[in-house]
TIZA-596437 format. One record per residue (C-alpha): residue number from 1; y, x, z. Coordinates in nm, 2 decimals. Layout:
<pts>
<NUM; <Y; X; Z>>
...
</pts>
This chain:
<pts>
<1; <0.00; 0.00; 0.00>>
<2; <0.34; 0.13; -0.09>>
<3; <0.62; 0.17; 0.17>>
<4; <0.83; -0.13; 0.26>>
<5; <1.21; -0.11; 0.30>>
<6; <1.26; -0.13; 0.67>>
<7; <1.56; -0.31; 0.81>>
<8; <1.77; -0.06; 1.01>>
<9; <2.10; -0.02; 1.19>>
<10; <2.31; 0.30; 1.24>>
<11; <2.52; 0.33; 1.55>>
<12; <2.75; 0.60; 1.69>>
<13; <2.96; 0.86; 1.51>>
<14; <2.87; 0.93; 1.15>>
<15; <2.85; 1.30; 1.23>>
<16; <3.07; 1.57; 1.38>>
<17; <3.13; 1.77; 1.69>>
<18; <2.98; 1.51; 1.93>>
<19; <2.63; 1.57; 1.77>>
<20; <2.64; 1.94; 1.87>>
<21; <2.44; 2.03; 1.56>>
<22; <2.16; 1.79; 1.65>>
<23; <2.01; 1.55; 1.40>>
<24; <2.03; 1.18; 1.44>>
<25; <1.81; 1.01; 1.70>>
<26; <1.56; 0.76; 1.55>>
<27; <1.43; 0.49; 1.78>>
<28; <1.10; 0.31; 1.75>>
<29; <1.02; -0.03; 1.91>>
<30; <0.72; -0.17; 2.08>>
<31; <0.49; -0.43; 1.93>>
<32; <0.65; -0.78; 1.89>>
<33; <1.00; -0.65; 1.96>>
<34; <1.29; -0.57; 1.73>>
<35; <1.54; -0.29; 1.73>>
<36; <1.74; -0.51; 1.98>>
<37; <1.51; -0.38; 2.26>>
<38; <1.72; -0.06; 2.27>>
<39; <2.05; -0.24; 2.33>>
<40; <2.08; -0.15; 2.70>>
<41; <2.02; 0.22; 2.62>>
<42; <2.26; 0.23; 2.32>>
<43; <2.59; 0.31; 2.49>>
<44; <2.44; 0.62; 2.66>>
<45; <2.25; 0.74; 2.35>>
<46; <2.54; 0.69; 2.10>>
<47; <2.77; 0.89; 2.33>>
<48; <2.57; 1.20; 2.22>>
<49; <2.55; 1.13; 1.84>>
<50; <2.42; 0.90; 1.57>>
<51; <2.14; 0.66; 1.66>>
<52; <1.92; 0.49; 1.40>>
<53; <1.71; 0.18; 1.49>>
<54; <1.46; 0.01; 1.27>>
<55; <1.23; -0.29; 1.27>>
<56; <0.86; -0.22; 1.20>>
<57; <0.71; -0.38; 0.90>>
<58; <0.61; -0.74; 1.00>>
<59; <0.88; -0.75; 1.27>>
<60; <1.24; -0.86; 1.29>>
<61; <1.42; -0.84; 0.96>>
<62; <1.18; -0.60; 0.79>>
<63; <0.93; -0.74; 0.53>>
<64; <0.59; -0.86; 0.64>>
<65; <0.35; -0.77; 0.36>>
<66; <-0.02; -0.89; 0.38>>
<67; <-0.22; -0.69; 0.63>>
<68; <-0.41; -0.52; 0.77>>
<69; <-0.18; -0.22; 0.81>>
<70; <-0.26; 0.14; 0.91>>
<71; <-0.06; 0.38; 1.13>>
<72; <-0.01; 0.60; 0.83>>
<73; <0.15; 0.31; 0.64>>
<74; <0.38; 0.24; 0.94>>
<75; <0.48; 0.61; 0.95>>
<76; <0.52; 0.62; 0.57>>
<77; <0.77; 0.33; 0.60>>
<78; <0.98; 0.55; 0.83>>
<79; <0.96; 0.85; 0.60>>
<80; <1.08; 0.63; 0.31>>
<81; <1.37; 0.51; 0.53>>
<82; <1.48; 0.87; 0.60>>
<83; <1.45; 0.95; 0.23>>
<84; <1.67; 0.65; 0.14>>
<85; <1.93; 0.76; 0.40>>
<86; <1.92; 1.12; 0.28>>
<87; <1.82; 1.25; 0.63>>
<88; <1.59; 1.55; 0.64>>
<89; <1.52; 1.57; 1.01>>
<90; <1.55; 1.35; 1.32>>
<91; <1.49; 1.35; 1.69>>
<92; <1.25; 1.06; 1.76>>
<93; <1.19; 0.84; 2.06>>
<94; <0.95; 0.55; 2.05>>
<95; <0.79; 0.31; 2.30>>
<96; <0.43; 0.19; 2.27>>
<97; <0.35; 0.15; 1.90>>
<98; <0.69; 0.31; 1.83>>
<99; <0.56; 0.61; 2.02>>
<100; <0.24; 0.62; 1.81>>
<101; <0.44; 0.62; 1.49>>
<102; <0.65; 0.91; 1.64>>
<103; <0.33; 1.11; 1.71>>
<104; <0.20; 1.04; 1.36>>
<105; <0.53; 1.16; 1.21>>
<106; <0.54; 1.48; 1.43>>
<107; <0.18; 1.56; 1.33>>
<108; <0.19; 1.46; 0.96>>
<109; <0.54; 1.55; 0.87>>
<110; <0.64; 1.82; 1.13>>
<111; <0.94; 1.93; 0.93>>
<112; <1.10; 1.59; 0.97>>
<113; <1.09; 1.58; 1.36>>
<114; <1.29; 1.82; 1.57>>
<115; <1.21; 1.67; 1.92>>
<116; <0.99; 1.39; 2.02>>
<117; <0.99; 1.14; 2.31>>
<118; <0.68; 0.92; 2.36>>
<119; <0.73; 0.63; 2.60>>
<120; <0.45; 0.42; 2.75>>
<121; <0.22; 0.49; 2.46>>
<122; <-0.14; 0.59; 2.37>>
<123; <-0.34; 0.80; 2.13>>
<124; <-0.64; 0.57; 2.13>>
<125; <-0.68; 0.20; 2.21>>
<126; <-0.95; -0.06; 2.27>>
<127; <-1.02; -0.16; 1.91>>
<128; <-1.20; -0.48; 2.00>>
<129; <-0.91; -0.61; 2.21>>
<130; <-0.66; -0.57; 1.93>>
<131; <-0.88; -0.71; 1.66>>
<132; <-0.94; -1.01; 1.88>>
<133; <-0.56; -1.05; 1.92>>
<134; <-0.52; -1.03; 1.54>>
<135; <-0.78; -1.30; 1.49>>
<136; <-0.63; -1.53; 1.75>>
<137; <-0.28; -1.52; 1.60>>
<138; <-0.40; -1.55; 1.24>>
<139; <-0.61; -1.86; 1.34>>
<140; <-0.31; -2.02; 1.52>>
<141; <-0.06; -1.92; 1.26>>
<142; <0.17; -1.78; 1.53>>
<143; <0.18; -1.53; 1.82>>
<144; <0.18; -1.82; 2.07>>
<145; <-0.18; -1.77; 2.19>>
<146; <-0.11; -1.42; 2.32>>
<147; <0.26; -1.43; 2.43>>
<148; <0.21; -1.52; 2.79>>
<149; <-0.07; -1.26; 2.86>>
<150; <0.12; -0.98; 2.69>>
<151; <0.46; -1.06; 2.84>>
<152; <0.31; -1.07; 3.19>>
<153; <0.24; -0.70; 3.16>>
<154; <0.57; -0.59; 3.02>>
<155; <0.76; -0.57; 3.35>>
<156; <0.70; -0.54; 3.72>>
<157; <0.70; -0.87; 3.90>>
<158; <1.03; -0.78; 4.08>>
<159; <1.21; -0.70; 3.76>>
<160; <1.08; -1.01; 3.59>>
<161; <1.19; -1.24; 3.88>>
<162; <1.54; -1.09; 3.89>>
<163; <1.59; -1.08; 3.51>>
<164; <1.48; -1.42; 3.37>>
<165; <1.73; -1.41; 3.08>>
<166; <1.59; -1.08; 2.96>>
<167; <1.24; -1.22; 2.96>>
<168; <1.36; -1.53; 2.78>>
<169; <1.52; -1.33; 2.51>>
<170; <1.21; -1.11; 2.47>>
<171; <0.99; -1.42; 2.45>>
<172; <1.20; -1.56; 2.16>>
<173; <1.17; -1.22; 1.99>>
<174; <0.79; -1.23; 2.04>>
<175; <0.73; -1.58; 1.91>>
<176; <0.96; -1.51; 1.61>>
<177; <0.73; -1.23; 1.50>>
<178; <0.53; -1.35; 1.20>>
<179; <0.16; -1.39; 1.28>>
<180; <0.07; -1.18; 0.97>>
<181; <0.30; -0.90; 1.08>>
<182; <0.17; -0.90; 1.43>>
<183; <-0.19; -0.91; 1.32>>
<184; <-0.13; -0.64; 1.06>>
<185; <0.01; -0.40; 1.33>>
<186; <-0.28; -0.50; 1.57>>
<187; <-0.52; -0.38; 1.30>>
<188; <-0.33; -0.05; 1.27>>
<189; <-0.36; 0.00; 1.65>>
<190; <-0.73; -0.09; 1.64>>
<191; <-0.81; 0.17; 1.37>>
<192; <-0.58; 0.44; 1.52>>
<193; <-0.71; 0.76; 1.68>>
<194; <-0.44; 1.02; 1.72>>
<195; <-0.63; 1.24; 1.96>>
<196; <-0.73; 1.50; 1.70>>
<197; <-0.37; 1.52; 1.58>>
<198; <-0.20; 1.59; 1.91>>
<199; <-0.27; 1.96; 1.94>>
<200; <-0.10; 2.01; 1.60>>
<201; <0.23; 1.86; 1.72>>
<202; <0.48; 2.15; 1.74>>
<203; <0.80; 1.95; 1.82>>
<204; <0.90; 1.99; 2.19>>
<205; <0.77; 1.66; 2.34>>
<206; <0.86; 1.45; 2.64>>
<207; <0.60; 1.19; 2.74>>
<208; <0.72; 0.92; 2.98>>
<209; <0.48; 0.68; 3.16>>
<210; <0.56; 0.37; 3.36>>
<211; <0.39; 0.40; 3.70>>
<212; <0.31; 0.02; 3.71>>
<213; <0.22; -0.01; 3.34>>
<214; <-0.09; -0.23; 3.33>>
<215; <-0.09; -0.26; 2.95>>
<216; <-0.13; 0.12; 2.91>>
<217; <-0.20; 0.28; 3.25>>
<218; <-0.04; 0.62; 3.24>>
<219; <-0.34; 0.80; 3.39>>
<220; <-0.55; 0.68; 3.09>>
<221; <-0.29; 0.70; 2.82>>
<222; <0.04; 0.89; 2.88>>
<223; <-0.10; 1.17; 3.08>>
<224; <-0.38; 1.26; 2.82>>
<225; <-0.11; 1.27; 2.55>>
<226; <0.10; 1.51; 2.76>>
<227; <-0.20; 1.73; 2.83>>
<228; <-0.30; 1.74; 2.46>>
<229; <0.04; 1.82; 2.30>>
<230; <0.12; 2.19; 2.35>>
<231; <0.40; 2.25; 2.60>>
<232; <0.47; 1.87; 2.65>>
<233; <0.66; 1.77; 2.95>>
<234; <0.55; 1.46; 3.14>>
<235; <0.77; 1.22; 3.35>>
<236; <0.66; 0.92; 3.54>>
<237; <0.92; 0.65; 3.61>>
<238; <0.89; 0.39; 3.89>>
<239; <0.91; 0.11; 3.93>>
<240; <0.84; 0.05; 3.56>>
<241; <0.57; -0.14; 3.37>>
<242; <0.52; -0.13; 2.99>>
<243; <0.87; -0.17; 2.85>>
<244; <1.03; 0.11; 3.06>>
<245; <1.34; 0.15; 2.83>>
<246; <1.45; -0.19; 2.94>>
<247; <1.33; -0.20; 3.30>>
<248; <1.45; 0.15; 3.38>>
<249; <1.72; 0.18; 3.11>>
<250; <1.94; 0.43; 3.28>>
<251; <1.66; 0.66; 3.39>>
<252; <1.48; 0.66; 3.05>>
<253; <1.81; 0.71; 2.87>>
<254; <1.89; 1.01; 3.09>>
<255; <1.54; 1.16; 3.03>>
<256; <1.58; 1.12; 2.66>>
<257; <1.92; 1.28; 2.65>>
<258; <1.81; 1.57; 2.87>>
<259; <1.51; 1.63; 2.64>>
<260; <1.75; 1.64; 2.34>>
<261; <1.96; 1.90; 2.52>>
<262; <2.25; 1.67; 2.59>>
<263; <2.43; 1.79; 2.91>>
<264; <2.72; 1.57; 3.02>>
<265; <3.04; 1.78; 3.02>>
<266; <3.21; 1.81; 3.36>>
<267; <2.99; 1.57; 3.54>>
<268; <3.17; 1.45; 3.85>>
<269; <3.05; 1.47; 4.21>>
<270; <3.04; 1.09; 4.21>>
<271; <2.82; 1.09; 3.90>>
<272; <2.60; 1.36; 4.04>>
<273; <2.56; 1.16; 4.36>>
<274; <2.46; 0.85; 4.17>>
<275; <2.21; 1.04; 3.97>>
<276; <2.08; 1.21; 4.28>>
<277; <2.03; 0.88; 4.46>>
<278; <1.84; 0.74; 4.17>>
<279; <1.60; 1.04; 4.15>>
<280; <1.57; 1.05; 4.53>>
<281; <1.46; 0.69; 4.54>>
<282; <1.22; 0.74; 4.24>>
<283; <1.05; 1.04; 4.41>>
<284; <1.06; 0.95; 4.78>>
<285; <1.06; 0.57; 4.76>>
<286; <1.31; 0.31; 4.85>>
<287; <1.18; 0.26; 5.21>>
<288; <1.23; 0.62; 5.31>>
<289; <1.57; 0.65; 5.15>>
<290; <1.69; 0.32; 5.30>>
<291; <1.59; 0.45; 5.65>>
<292; <1.78; 0.78; 5.58>>
<293; <2.09; 0.59; 5.47>>
<294; <2.07; 0.34; 5.76>>
<295; <2.06; 0.63; 6.02>>
<296; <2.33; 0.84; 5.86>>
<297; <2.62; 0.91; 6.10>>
<298; <2.95; 1.09; 6.08>>
<299; <2.77; 1.39; 6.21>>
<300; <2.50; 1.39; 5.94>>
<301; <2.68; 1.23; 5.64>>
<302; <2.78; 1.57; 5.50>>
<303; <2.42; 1.69; 5.49>>
<304; <2.31; 1.36; 5.34>>
<305; <2.57; 1.39; 5.07>>
<306; <2.47; 1.76; 5.01>>
<307; <2.10; 1.69; 4.95>>
<308; <2.17; 1.39; 4.74>>
<309; <2.41; 1.57; 4.51>>
<310; <2.26; 1.92; 4.50>>
<311; <1.88; 1.89; 4.57>>
<312; <1.83; 1.56; 4.39>>
<313; <2.13; 1.52; 4.16>>
<314; <2.11; 1.88; 4.03>>
<315; <1.78; 2.07; 4.09>>
<316; <1.54; 1.77; 4.07>>
<317; <1.74; 1.64; 3.77>>
<318; <1.70; 1.96; 3.56>>
<319; <1.49; 1.94; 3.24>>
<320; <1.32; 2.28; 3.29>>
<321; <1.03; 2.14; 3.49>>
<322; <0.88; 1.79; 3.51>>
<323; <0.85; 1.61; 3.83>>
<324; <0.47; 1.67; 3.86>>
<325; <0.54; 2.04; 3.85>>
<326; <0.83; 2.02; 4.10>>
<327; <0.60; 1.82; 4.33>>
<328; <0.33; 2.08; 4.32>>
<329; <0.58; 2.36; 4.39>>
<330; <0.73; 2.16; 4.68>>
<331; <0.38; 2.10; 4.83>>
<332; <0.30; 2.47; 4.81>>
<333; <0.64; 2.58; 4.96>>
<334; <0.62; 2.33; 5.25>>
<335; <0.27; 2.44; 5.33>>
<336; <0.36; 2.80; 5.34>>
<337; <0.66; 2.73; 5.57>>
<338; <0.46; 2.49; 5.79>>
<339; <0.71; 2.21; 5.75>>
<340; <0.47; 1.92; 5.83>>
<341; <0.73; 1.64; 5.85>>
<342; <0.86; 1.72; 5.50>>
<343; <0.50; 1.78; 5.38>>
<344; <0.39; 1.43; 5.48>>
<345; <0.68; 1.29; 5.28>>
<346; <0.61; 1.50; 4.98>>
<347; <0.23; 1.42; 4.97>>
<348; <0.33; 1.06; 4.90>>
<349; <0.60; 1.18; 4.66>>
<350; <0.35; 1.38; 4.47>>
<351; <0.13; 1.07; 4.41>>
<352; <0.44; 0.88; 4.30>>
<353; <0.52; 1.16; 4.06>>
<354; <0.18; 1.14; 3.90>>
<355; <-0.03; 1.40; 4.07>>
<356; <-0.39; 1.29; 4.15>>
<357; <-0.56; 1.33; 4.48>>
<358; <-0.78; 1.60; 4.34>>
<359; <-0.47; 1.78; 4.20>>
<360; <-0.31; 1.78; 4.54>>
<361; <-0.62; 1.93; 4.68>>
<362; <-0.61; 2.20; 4.41>>
<363; <-0.25; 2.28; 4.50>>
<364; <-0.33; 2.33; 4.86>>
<365; <-0.64; 2.53; 4.79>>
<366; <-0.44; 2.76; 4.56>>
<367; <-0.17; 2.79; 4.83>>
<368; <-0.44; 2.91; 5.08>>
<369; <-0.48; 3.23; 4.87>>
<370; <-0.11; 3.32; 4.89>>
<371; <0.01; 3.16; 5.21>>
<372; <-0.30; 3.19; 5.43>>
<373; <-0.60; 2.98; 5.53>>
<374; <-0.45; 2.84; 5.85>>
<375; <-0.14; 2.70; 5.68>>
<376; <-0.34; 2.54; 5.40>>
<377; <-0.60; 2.41; 5.65>>
<378; <-0.33; 2.23; 5.84>>
<379; <-0.18; 2.10; 5.52>>
<380; <-0.51; 1.97; 5.40>>
<381; <-0.57; 1.78; 5.73>>
<382; <-0.22; 1.63; 5.70>>
<383; <-0.27; 1.53; 5.34>>
<384; <-0.61; 1.38; 5.41>>
<385; <-0.46; 1.17; 5.68>>
<386; <-0.17; 1.05; 5.46>>
<387; <-0.39; 0.98; 5.16>>
<388; <-0.64; 0.79; 5.38>>
<389; <-0.37; 0.58; 5.54>>
<390; <-0.26; 0.49; 5.19>>
<391; <-0.61; 0.39; 5.09>>
<392; <-0.64; 0.67; 4.82>>
<393; <-0.94; 0.85; 4.97>>
</pts>
């Protein structure tokens, strides 16, 4: 099948100093959404340069040719769009099927992708489940038979309860998707296996998982992608389910910009403080941070401001290491120093940042070699207690 002419929009400056020599950023959407799903991220992303959004074939205002489709055809549509626009190279960020298209592009046309961001995506899916979805919507002539089950996994319950208008808009977007377009893309997902291609991806890659993503649990989908792509960085955002760019728009936007090498000029202390509080809550959890804030006094407020701005708003916000790695380093350092109160806190933070129980054990075993057996033994006992209390072992 030949490429279809995808509907697209270009936002931000045409080109110039704001781009800093970077190519445009191309954004890929999830299944049954349109390019409108990126609206909440657009102001931040366009501040750094041109942004191009497109509707997949069979979605939004793009054509819906008869299916089934393949991932190569979806990727070929994107290459044809870039050729029509006269664009040789892009940065690419995509969520779910949009991320799969991005991985295909980076593996199959590496000269066209400078940097890659893969959000809540997968390299291999349950073929039977997606073929069943395709059959159900084709039999009904609409996406109605699957909309409720799918939407229920797009957001965490708390976000869904607090953002009813967002869900209503996405439901309209979903049911407006032609049955043939949806089924065609489901067939593309059913036949897809990107696992052999991942080691060939040379573009610097950021993989983002949603900690509460039940559609594509990160341990089974995002993390294997990050392990397979050479040098890939992995970030886990929480709370976030499958459509993390909407549920955690500010955090995902910040991660994308950081990966693209966009550093805000002259960031103020106030902005650093806001960023630090966001990261501090994501790593340590709302309950701990709320307690720390509630017990802050005039005597301790200077220290609280310092750690929020510097430790969390600067060091933990840097792109050079992902949060999993920073958690591992923190566990080793606290073990070596015997800081048991902080260690207890950071055992839970490590789980929140995506380390497994076995990986925490490996970190503490490794630390025993360099910091001493007594220190590691005490840390293991503490970690065992914490993980047992949380029902993880």
